[in-house]
ROSE-4610 file (N, C-alpha, C; in Angstrom, 1 decimal, always signed):
// ROSE-4610
residu = [M/M/M/T/T/T/A/A/A/H/H/H/Y/Y/Y/I/I/I/I/I/I/Q/Q/Q/S/S/S/V/V/V/F/F/F/I/I/I/I/I/I/L/L/L/G/G/G/L/L/L/L/L/L/S/S/S/I/I/I/L/L/L/A/A/A/A/A/A/I/I/I/L/L/L/N/N/N/W/W/W/D/D/D/W/W/W/F/F/F/F/F/F/K/K/K/A/A/A/N/N/N/N/N/N/S/S/S/Q/Q/Q/F/F/F/I/I/I/V/V/V/K/K/K/A/A/A/L/L/L/G/G/G/R/R/R/N/N/N/K/K/K/S/S/S/R/R/R/I/I/I/F/F/F/Y/Y/Y/A/A/A/A/A/A/L/L/L/G/G/G/I/I/I/G/G/G/M/M/M/I/I/I/A/A/A/A/A/A/G/G/G/I/I/I/Y/Y/Y/F/F/F/F/F/F/L/L/L/S/S/S/V/V/V/R/R/R/N/N/N/L/L/L]
num = [1/1/1/2/2/2/3/3/3/4/4/4/5/5/5/6/6/6/7/7/7/8/8/8/9/9/9/10/10/10/11/11/11/12/12/12/13/13/13/14/14/14/15/15/15/16/16/16/17/17/17/18/18/18/19/19/19/20/20/20/21/21/21/22/22/22/23/23/23/24/24/24/25/25/25/26/26/26/27/27/27/28/28/28/29/29/29/30/30/30/31/31/31/32/32/32/33/33/33/34/34/34/35/35/35/36/36/36/37/37/37/38/38/38/39/39/39/40/40/40/41/41/41/42/42/42/43/43/43/44/44/44/45/45/45/46/46/46/47/47/47/48/48/48/49/49/49/50/50/50/51/51/51/52/52/52/53/53/53/54/54/54/55/55/55/56/56/56/57/57/57/58/58/58/59/59/59/60/60/60/61/61/61/62/62/62/63/63/63/64/64/64/65/65/65/66/66/66/67/67/67/68/68/68/69/69/69/70/70/70/71/71/71/72/72/72]
x = [+165.2/+165.2/+165.6/+165.3/+165.8/+167.3/+167.9/+169.4/+170.0/+169.4/+169.9/+169.9/+168.8/+168.6/+169.6/+169.9/+170.9/+172.3/+172.7/+174.0/+174.1/+173.0/+173.0/+173.1/+172.4/+172.5/+173.9/+174.5/+175.9/+176.8/+176.7/+177.5/+177.3/+176.1/+175.8/+176.3/+176.1/+176.6/+178.1/+178.8/+180.2/+180.8/+180.1/+180.5/+180.4/+179.3/+179.1/+180.1/+180.5/+181.5/+182.8/+183.2/+184.4/+184.5/+183.4/+183.3/+183.5/+182.7/+182.8/+184.2/+184.9/+186.2/+187.2/+187.0/+187.8/+187.6/+186.3/+186.0/+186.4/+186.1/+186.4/+187.8/+188.5/+189.9/+190.0/+189.2/+189.2/+190.5/+191.1/+192.4/+192.2/+191.2/+191.0/+190.8/+190.3/+190.1/+191.4/+192.2/+193.4/+194.6/+194.5/+195.5/+195.1/+194.0/+193.7/+194.6/+194.8/+195.8/+195.4/+194.1/+193.6/+193.9/+194.0/+194.2/+195.7/+196.5/+197.9/+198.6/+198.3/+199.0/+198.8/+197.5/+197.2/+197.8/+197.8/+198.3/+199.8/+200.5/+202.0/+202.3/+201.5/+201.8/+201.5/+200.4/+200.0/+200.2/+200.3/+200.3/+198.9/+198.8/+197.5/+196.5/+196.9/+196.0/+195.5/+196.4/+196.0/+195.2/+195.4/+194.6/+193.2/+193.0/+191.7/+190.9/+191.6/+191.0/+190.6/+191.5/+191.3/+190.0/+190.0/+188.8/+187.5/+187.6/+186.4/+185.9/+186.8/+186.5/+185.9/+186.6/+186.1/+184.7/+184.4/+183.1/+182.0/+182.4/+181.5/+181.2/+182.3/+182.1/+181.2/+181.4/+180.6/+179.1/+178.8/+177.5/+176.9/+177.6/+177.2/+176.9/+177.7/+177.5/+176.2/+176.0/+174.8/+173.5/+173.6/+172.4/+172.2/+173.3/+173.2/+172.6/+173.0/+172.5/+171.0/+170.7/+169.3/+168.4/+168.8/+168.0/+168.0/+169.0/+169.0/+168.2/+168.2/+167.5/+166.0/+165.7/+164.3/+163.6/+164.4/+163.8/+163.6/+164.1/+163.9/+162.5]
y = [+16.3/+15.1/+15.6/+16.8/+17.2/+17.4/+17.6/+17.7/+16.4/+15.3/+14.0/+13.9/+14.4/+14.3/+15.2/+16.3/+17.2/+16.6/+16.0/+15.4/+14.2/+13.4/+12.3/+12.7/+13.8/+14.3/+14.9/+15.5/+16.0/+14.8/+13.7/+12.6/+12.1/+12.0/+11.5/+12.4/+13.7/+14.7/+14.7/+14.7/+14.7/+13.4/+12.3/+11.0/+11.0/+11.6/+11.7/+12.6/+13.7/+14.6/+13.9/+13.1/+12.4/+11.4/+10.7/+9.7/+10.4/+11.4/+12.2/+12.7/+13.2/+13.7/+12.6/+11.4/+10.3/+9.8/+9.8/+9.3/+10.3/+11.6/+12.6/+13.2/+12.8/+13.2/+14.8/+15.4/+16.8/+17.3/+18.2/+18.8/+19.6/+20.4/+21.3/+20.5/+19.3/+18.5/+17.9/+17.4/+16.7/+17.7/+19.0/+20.0/+20.8/+20.5/+21.2/+20.9/+21.8/+21.6/+20.4/+20.1/+19.0/+17.7/+17.6/+16.3/+16.0/+17.0/+16.9/+15.9/+15.7/+14.6/+13.2/+12.9/+11.6/+11.5/+12.5/+12.5/+12.3/+13.0/+12.8/+11.4/+10.9/+9.6/+8.4/+8.5/+7.4/+7.6/+8.8/+9.1/+9.4/+9.9/+10.4/+9.3/+8.2/+7.1/+6.4/+6.1/+5.4/+6.3/+7.6/+8.5/+8.6/+8.5/+8.4/+7.2/+6.1/+4.9/+5.1/+5.7/+6.0/+6.9/+8.0/+8.9/+8.3/+7.4/+6.7/+5.7/+5.0/+4.2/+5.0/+6.1/+7.0/+7.5/+7.8/+8.3/+7.2/+6.0/+4.9/+4.6/+4.8/+4.6/+5.7/+6.9/+8.0/+7.9/+7.4/+7.2/+6.0/+5.0/+3.8/+4.3/+5.1/+5.6/+6.5/+7.3/+8.2/+7.3/+6.3/+5.4/+4.6/+4.1/+3.4/+4.3/+5.5/+6.4/+6.7/+6.8/+7.1/+5.9/+4.7/+3.6/+3.4/+3.7/+3.5/+4.6/+5.8/+6.9/+6.7/+6.2/+6.0/+4.9/+4.0/+2.9/+3.3/+4.5/+4.9/+5.4]
z = [+129.7/+128.7/+127.4/+127.0/+125.6/+125.5/+126.7/+126.6/+126.2/+126.5/+126.1/+124.6/+124.0/+122.5/+121.8/+122.4/+121.8/+121.8/+123.0/+123.1/+122.1/+122.0/+121.1/+119.6/+119.3/+117.9/+117.6/+118.6/+118.4/+118.1/+118.9/+118.7/+117.2/+116.8/+115.4/+114.4/+114.5/+113.5/+113.4/+114.6/+114.5/+114.0/+114.2/+113.6/+112.1/+111.7/+110.2/+109.6/+110.3/+109.8/+109.7/+110.7/+110.7/+109.6/+109.4/+108.3/+106.9/+106.7/+105.5/+105.2/+106.3/+106.1/+105.7/+106.3/+105.9/+104.5/+104.1/+102.8/+101.7/+101.9/+100.9/+101.0/+102.0/+102.2/+102.3/+103.1/+103.3/+103.8/+103.1/+103.5/+104.8/+104.8/+106.0/+107.3/+107.2/+108.4/+108.8/+107.9/+108.3/+108.5/+108.1/+108.4/+109.6/+110.3/+111.5/+112.6/+113.5/+114.6/+115.5/+115.6/+116.5/+115.9/+114.6/+114.0/+113.5/+113.7/+113.2/+114.0/+115.3/+116.1/+115.5/+115.1/+114.6/+113.2/+112.4/+111.0/+111.1/+112.0/+112.0/+112.6/+113.5/+114.1/+113.2/+112.4/+111.6/+110.1/+109.7/+108.2/+107.8/+106.6/+106.1/+105.9/+105.2/+104.9/+106.1/+107.1/+108.3/+109.2/+109.1/+110.0/+109.4/+108.1/+107.5/+108.0/+108.1/+108.6/+110.1/+110.8/+112.2/+112.4/+111.7/+111.8/+111.3/+110.3/+109.9/+111.0/+111.6/+112.8/+114.0/+114.2/+115.3/+115.0/+113.7/+113.4/+113.6/+113.2/+113.4/+114.8/+115.6/+117.1/+117.7/+117.2/+117.7/+117.4/+116.1/+115.7/+116.5/+116.7/+117.5/+119.0/+119.5/+120.9/+120.9/+119.9/+119.9/+119.8/+119.0/+118.9/+120.1/+120.8/+122.0/+123.1/+123.2/+124.2/+123.9/+122.7/+122.3/+122.7/+122.5/+122.8/+124.3/+125.1/+126.5/+127.2/+126.7/+127.3/+127.0/+125.8/+125.4/+126.3/+126.8/+127.6/+129.1/+129.5/+130.9/+131.2]
């Protein structure tokens, strides 16, 4: 059961990291190899919007999983 909470907290922490990177325009985040595909495809400003939306989605997924596991 604790593995569920660890996975949920990872979703929430990574979502927060993604939102903070989008808001604060962290260079190290957007110059990382993993994010270069999105930055080249969308541009820097639109990729910030994308990563903010992705972060919100990850936080929402973590909260949803928390609520659904809690009711089991």
